[in-house]
C-alpha positions as CSV (number, residue, x, y, z in Angstrom):
1,M,-28.4,19.6,1.8
2,L,-26.8,16.7,3.6
3,D,-25.1,17.2,6.9
4,S,-21.6,15.9,7.8
5,K,-22.8,12.6,9.2
6,Q,-25.0,11.8,6.2
7,L,-22.1,12.8,3.9
8,L,-19.8,10.4,5.8
9,D,-22.4,7.6,5.3
10,V,-22.6,8.3,1.6
11,S,-18.8,8.4,1.4
12,S,-18.5,5.0,3.1
13,N,-21.1,3.4,0.9
14,L,-19.4,4.7,-2.2
15,L,-16.1,3.3,-1.1
16,M,-17.6,-0.1,-0.2
17,T,-19.4,-0.3,-3.5
18,G,-16.3,0.6,-5.5
19,F,-14.3,-2.0,-3.5
20,I,-16.9,-4.7,-4.4
21,L,-16.9,-3.8,-8.0
22,M,-13.1,-4.0,-8.1
23,L,-13.4,-7.5,-6.6
24,I,-15.8,-8.4,-9.4
25,A,-13.7,-6.9,-12.1
26,I,-10.9,-9.4,-11.3
27,V,-13.1,-12.2,-12.8
28,P,-13.6,-10.8,-16.3
29,L,-10.0,-9.6,-16.3
30,G,-8.8,-13.1,-15.5
31,L,-11.1,-14.6,-18.1
32,S,-9.7,-12.2,-20.7
33,V,-6.2,-13.7,-20.2
34,K,-7.4,-17.2,-21.4
35,S,-10.1,-16.2,-23.8
36,N,-9.8,-14.8,-27.4
37,K,-13.0,-12.8,-26.9
38,K,-12.5,-9.1,-26.1
39,L,-15.8,-9.0,-24.2
40,F,-14.3,-10.1,-20.9
41,G,-11.5,-7.5,-21.1
42,R,-13.9,-4.7,-22.0
43,L,-16.2,-5.7,-19.1
44,G,-13.3,-5.7,-16.7
45,I,-12.2,-2.3,-17.8
46,V,-15.8,-0.9,-17.5
47,L,-16.1,-2.2,-14.0
48,T,-12.7,-0.8,-13.1
49,Y,-13.7,2.7,-14.5
50,V,-17.0,2.6,-12.5
51,S,-15.3,1.5,-9.3
52,F,-12.7,4.3,-9.7
53,I,-15.4,6.9,-10.2
54,L,-17.3,5.7,-7.1
55,Q,-14.1,5.8,-5.1
56,L,-13.4,9.4,-6.3
57,G,-16.9,10.1,-5.1
58,Y,-15.9,8.7,-1.7
59,F,-12.9,11.0,-1.6
60,I,-14.9,14.1,-2.6
61,T,-17.9,13.5,-0.2
62,R,-15.6,12.7,2.7
63,W,-13.7,15.9,2.0
64,M,-17.0,17.8,2.1
65,A,-17.9,16.1,5.4
66,I,-14.7,16.7,7.3
67,K,-13.8,20.1,5.8
68,H,-10.3,19.1,4.8
69,A,-8.5,16.7,2.5
70,P,-9.1,13.1,3.7
71,V,-5.5,12.1,3.8
72,S,-4.6,13.0,7.4
73,N,-4.5,9.5,9.0
74,M,-3.6,5.9,8.0
75,F,-7.1,5.0,6.9
76,E,-7.5,8.0,4.7
77,F,-4.0,7.9,3.2
78,M,-3.9,4.2,2.5
79,T,-7.4,4.3,1.0
80,F,-6.4,7.2,-1.3
81,F,-3.2,5.4,-2.2
82,G,-5.2,2.3,-3.2
83,I,-7.6,4.4,-5.3
84,M,-4.7,6.1,-7.1
85,L,-3.2,2.7,-7.9
86,V,-6.3,2.1,-9.9
87,G,-6.0,5.5,-11.4
88,G,-2.4,4.7,-12.4
89,F,-3.5,1.5,-14.1
90,I,-6.2,3.5,-16.0
91,L,-3.5,5.9,-17.1
92,M,-1.2,3.1,-18.4
93,Y,-4.1,1.3,-20.0
94,H,-4.8,4.4,-22.1
95,M,-1.2,4.5,-23.1
96,Y,-0.6,0.8,-23.8
97,K,-4.0,-1.0,-23.9
98,Q,-2.8,-3.9,-21.7
99,V,-5.8,-5.3,-19.9
100,S,-3.6,-7.9,-18.2
101,V,-1.8,-5.2,-16.1
102,G,-5.1,-4.6,-14.3
103,L,-5.2,-8.2,-13.2
104,F,-2.1,-7.6,-11.1
105,V,-2.6,-3.9,-10.1
106,I,-6.2,-4.3,-8.8
107,P,-5.4,-7.1,-6.3
108,V,-2.6,-4.9,-4.9
109,S,-5.0,-2.0,-4.7
110,L,-7.6,-4.1,-2.9
111,I,-4.9,-5.2,-0.4
112,V,-3.8,-1.6,0.2
113,I,-7.4,-0.4,0.7
114,G,-8.1,-3.5,2.9
115,Y,-5.1,-2.7,5.0
116,G,-6.2,0.9,5.4
117,S,-9.7,-0.3,6.6
118,V,-8.0,-1.9,9.6
119,F,-7.4,1.6,11.1
120,T,-10.1,3.8,12.5
121,S,-12.2,5.7,9.9
122,D,-13.4,8.2,12.4
123,A,-13.0,11.8,11.4
124,S,-10.9,13.5,14.1
125,P,-9.7,17.1,14.4
126,L,-6.4,18.0,12.7
127,V,-3.3,18.5,14.8
128,P,-2.1,22.2,14.5
129,S,0.7,21.3,12.1
130,L,-1.8,19.8,9.6
131,K,-4.1,22.8,9.5
132,S,-2.8,24.0,6.2
133,N,-3.6,23.9,2.5
134,W,-0.3,22.2,2.1
135,L,-1.9,19.1,3.6
136,A,-3.8,18.5,0.4
137,I,-1.0,19.7,-1.9
138,H,1.8,17.7,-0.3
139,V,0.1,14.4,0.7
140,I,-2.1,14.1,-2.4
141,T,0.9,14.6,-4.7
142,V,2.9,12.0,-2.7
143,A,0.0,9.5,-2.9
144,M,-0.5,10.0,-6.6
145,S,3.2,9.8,-7.5
146,S,3.8,6.7,-5.2
147,A,0.8,5.0,-6.9
148,I,2.2,5.6,-10.4
149,L,5.6,4.4,-9.3
150,S,4.0,1.3,-7.9
151,I,2.6,0.4,-11.3
152,S,6.2,-0.6,-12.1
153,F,6.0,-3.1,-9.3
154,A,3.0,-4.9,-10.9
155,T,4.6,-4.9,-14.4
156,G,7.9,-5.9,-12.9
157,M,6.2,-8.9,-11.3
158,M,4.6,-9.8,-14.5
159,Y,7.9,-9.6,-16.4
160,L,9.6,-11.9,-13.9
161,L,6.7,-14.4,-13.9
162,K,6.9,-14.4,-17.7
163,V,10.6,-14.9,-18.2
164,L,11.6,-17.0,-15.1
165,D,11.2,-20.8,-15.0
166,V,9.4,-20.8,-11.6
167,T,9.6,-24.6,-11.4
168,K,13.3,-24.3,-10.7
169,K,14.8,-23.2,-7.4
170,T,17.1,-20.3,-8.1
171,I,17.9,-17.1,-6.3
172,S,15.5,-15.2,-8.6
173,T,12.6,-17.6,-8.2
174,R,13.0,-17.8,-4.4
175,S,13.2,-14.0,-4.2
176,L,10.0,-13.7,-6.3
177,E,8.2,-16.2,-4.1
178,F,9.3,-14.3,-1.0
179,V,7.8,-11.1,-2.5
180,L,4.5,-12.9,-3.0
181,Y,4.7,-14.3,0.5
182,C,5.0,-10.8,1.8
183,L,1.8,-9.8,0.0
184,I,0.1,-12.8,1.7
185,V,1.4,-11.6,5.1
186,V,-0.5,-8.3,4.5
187,V,-3.6,-10.3,3.7
188,G,-3.0,-12.2,6.9
189,F,-2.9,-8.9,8.9
190,I,-6.2,-7.8,7.4
191,G,-7.7,-11.1,8.2
192,A,-6.4,-11.2,11.8
193,S,-7.5,-7.7,12.5
194,T,-11.0,-8.4,11.1
195,V,-11.4,-11.6,13.1
196,F,-10.2,-10.1,16.4
197,G,-12.4,-7.1,15.8
198,F,-15.5,-9.2,15.5
199,T,-14.7,-11.9,18.1
200,T,-12.8,-10.3,21.0
201,E,-12.7,-7.2,23.1
202,P,-9.7,-4.9,23.0
203,V,-7.1,-5.4,25.8
204,T,-6.1,-2.4,27.9
205,L,-2.6,-2.5,29.3
206,D,-0.8,-0.1,31.7
207,Y,2.9,0.4,31.3
208,I,5.7,2.9,31.9
209,D,6.7,4.8,28.7
210,V,10.2,5.8,27.7
211,E,10.0,9.1,29.6
212,G,9.1,7.2,32.8
213,N,5.4,8.3,32.8
214,E,2.5,5.9,33.4
215,S,0.7,5.3,30.1
216,T,-2.1,3.1,28.8
217,V,-2.2,1.3,25.5
218,I,-5.1,-0.6,23.8
219,Y,-4.4,-3.8,22.0
220,E,-6.9,-4.6,19.2
221,M,-5.3,-8.1,18.8
222,Y,-4.4,-10.4,21.6
223,P,-1.1,-9.1,23.1
224,L,1.9,-11.3,22.2
225,V,4.5,-8.5,22.3
226,V,4.2,-6.0,25.2
227,N,6.3,-3.3,26.8
228,E,7.5,-3.8,30.3
229,N,4.5,-3.9,32.7
230,N,3.3,-5.4,36.0
231,Q,0.2,-7.2,34.6
232,Q,2.0,-10.4,33.5
233,V,0.4,-10.2,30.0
234,G,2.1,-11.1,26.8
235,I,4.6,-13.7,25.6
236,L,7.5,-11.4,24.6
237,T,8.5,-8.3,26.7
238,I,10.5,-5.6,24.9
239,T,12.0,-2.2,25.8
240,N,9.6,0.7,26.1
241,K,11.6,2.6,23.4
242,I,9.7,0.5,20.8
243,D,5.9,0.6,20.4
244,A,5.0,-2.9,21.4
245,A,1.3,-2.6,20.4
246,K,2.2,-1.9,16.8
247,L,4.9,-4.5,16.7
248,N,2.3,-6.9,18.1
249,S,0.2,-6.3,15.0
250,I,3.1,-7.0,12.8
251,A,3.7,-10.3,14.7
252,W,0.1,-11.4,14.1
253,A,0.4,-10.5,10.4
254,F,3.4,-12.8,10.0
255,I,1.8,-15.6,12.0
256,V,-1.5,-15.6,10.2
257,G,0.1,-14.8,6.8
258,T,2.6,-17.6,7.2
259,L,-0.2,-20.1,8.1
260,L,-2.3,-18.9,5.1
261,Y,0.8,-19.3,2.8
262,I,1.4,-22.9,4.1
263,V,-2.3,-23.8,3.6
264,I,-2.2,-22.6,0.0
265,R,1.0,-24.5,-0.7
266,I,-0.4,-27.7,0.9
267,I,-3.8,-27.5,-0.9
268,T,-2.4,-26.6,-4.4
269,R,1.0,-28.4,-4.1
270,K,2.4,-25.5,-6.0
271,S,4.3,-22.3,-5.2
272,I,2.4,-19.0,-5.5
273,S,4.7,-18.2,-8.5
274,Q,3.6,-21.4,-10.2
275,L,-0.1,-20.5,-9.6
276,L,0.3,-17.0,-11.1
277,K,2.5,-18.0,-14.0
278,P,-0.4,-19.0,-16.4
279,L,-1.8,-15.5,-16.0
280,T,1.2,-14.1,-17.9
281,K,0.8,-16.6,-20.9
282,R,0.0,-13.8,-23.3
283,V,2.1,-11.1,-21.7
284,N,4.8,-9.4,-23.8
285,A,7.8,-9.2,-21.5
286,N,9.4,-6.4,-23.4
287,L,6.2,-4.3,-23.2
288,M,6.0,-4.9,-19.5
289,D,9.6,-3.6,-19.2
290,E,8.6,-0.6,-21.2
291,I,5.6,0.1,-19.0
292,S,7.7,-0.2,-15.8
293,Y,10.1,2.4,-17.2
294,R,7.3,4.7,-18.3
295,A,5.7,4.5,-14.9
296,V,8.9,5.6,-13.2
297,V,9.5,8.4,-15.7
298,I,6.0,9.8,-14.9
299,G,6.0,9.1,-11.2
300,F,9.5,10.2,-10.3
301,P,9.2,14.0,-11.0
302,L,5.8,14.0,-9.3
303,F,7.4,12.4,-6.2
304,A,10.3,14.9,-6.3
305,L,7.7,17.7,-6.2
306,G,5.3,16.2,-3.6
307,G,7.7,14.2,-1.4
308,L,10.6,16.7,-1.3
309,L,9.9,20.2,-2.6
310,F,6.3,20.6,-1.3
311,A,7.2,18.7,1.9
312,M,10.1,21.2,2.6
313,I,7.9,24.2,2.0
314,W,5.3,22.8,4.4
315,A,8.0,21.9,7.0
316,Q,9.2,25.5,6.9
317,I,5.7,26.8,7.5
318,A,4.8,24.2,10.2
319,W,8.1,23.7,12.1
320,G,10.3,26.6,11.1
321,R,12.8,24.6,9.1
322,F,13.0,23.1,5.6
323,W,14.8,19.9,6.7
324,G,15.2,18.2,10.1
325,W,16.2,14.6,9.4
326,D,12.9,13.2,10.7
327,P,12.6,9.5,9.9
328,K,9.8,10.2,7.3
329,E,12.0,12.9,5.6
330,V,15.0,10.6,5.5
331,W,13.0,7.8,3.9
332,A,11.4,10.2,1.4
333,L,14.9,11.2,0.4
334,I,16.0,7.5,0.2
335,T,12.9,6.8,-2.1
336,F,13.9,9.8,-4.3
337,L,17.5,8.7,-4.6
338,F,16.6,5.1,-5.3
339,Y,14.4,6.0,-8.3
340,A,16.9,8.5,-9.5
341,A,19.5,5.7,-9.5
342,M,17.1,3.4,-11.2
343,L,16.6,5.9,-14.1
344,H,20.3,6.6,-14.2
345,L,21.2,3.0,-14.5
346,R,18.5,2.5,-17.1
347,L,19.6,5.3,-19.3
348,S,23.4,5.2,-18.9
349,K,24.1,1.5,-18.1
350,S,21.3,-0.1,-20.2
351,W,19.8,-1.8,-17.1
352,E,16.7,-3.3,-18.7
353,G,14.5,-6.4,-18.4
354,E,15.1,-8.4,-15.2
355,K,17.3,-5.7,-13.6
356,T,14.6,-3.1,-14.0
357,A,11.9,-5.5,-12.7
358,W,13.8,-6.2,-9.5
359,M,14.6,-2.5,-9.0
360,A,10.9,-1.8,-9.4
361,I,10.0,-4.4,-6.8
362,I,12.6,-3.0,-4.4
363,G,11.3,0.5,-5.0
364,F,7.8,-0.6,-4.1
365,G,9.1,-2.1,-0.9
366,I,10.8,1.2,0.0
367,I,7.5,3.0,-0.6
368,I,5.5,0.6,1.6
369,F,8.2,0.7,4.3
370,N,8.0,4.5,4.3
371,Q,4.3,4.7,4.3
372,V,3.6,1.9,6.8
373,F,6.5,0.9,9.0
374,V,8.0,4.4,9.4
375,N,4.5,5.8,10.2
376,L,3.6,3.1,12.7
377,V,6.7,2.0,14.4
378,I,9.4,4.7,14.2
379,A,8.7,7.7,16.4
380,G,8.9,11.1,14.7
381,L,7.0,14.2,13.7
382,H,4.9,12.2,11.3
383,S,3.8,9.6,13.8
384,Y,0.3,11.2,13.9
385,A,-0.2,9.9,10.4
């Protein structure tokens, strides 16, 4: 019988192997777009299945090692969210047999898992409010539903790349390019965190927190943005009401991501949209619109259960009230209302095609804002996550 440390090692190895297989799967999936042979598509799907099974193995073995559902911190949640994105693609593949969707979903999954890997993977004891079976019920349901909803983001992007003339500068093409730029910013954050982690030592900074107490913060990346302090460190000093260390990470993400975007543009002399456009050559735009709608139809009721109903039950147990207008609760409600409006407009106002695609992209932005920015920057009862 393996002990906890050995199980954690097995878990990490399964996750890494699955991650590598997903990277490899992109190659045959990409080749299937330009080739008439079905072999490449089948190979890509097989690799996707194997990687998904290995990542489920990571989830199960980590659960066994730490004795609770591994969704209690940013590393665990974002990793599970990325895994469920692949699961969402597999679900849609069984329904529609569209290999090309994986070519857009898997890179997003890799970015999400890569982003999660920036945070510590150490297993730490749960805070009292998390010591409940509702941790698994609520958070797992939220991650699964958010991942299925996010499939509509990938198919929405595919729809727009297919129908828009990306060589022309319009509001739609500029907006599409901005979305792709934001994805590169996330890649920039992963890259910056990795480089700083290997090349520099963390910087410890003393400051006075919002309550007037002396506090210490550790910067994993060189401090550009700091709270008010007496150490003459940093370029921009901001109020202690805002977590400067986390804002510093966001600043580095935009700096490195913007430089990466500029380098790609200079080398290729094309926009990111133009580079991705050929991948949608065989895509059926109407089918992508249908998949976007179907993903929302499946994901929306699941999110209503996990993000609102289960969350309120757990809030009553943990904090003695069903609703408290905590930032996380507010943005879960905004997410619910947005997708409810999206379905309403689709069914009653015939919002299809490009309108659905843009709403799917905005919805994904709301999900990511809720899971990342609200957790990291806005103080609240969910800040431990």
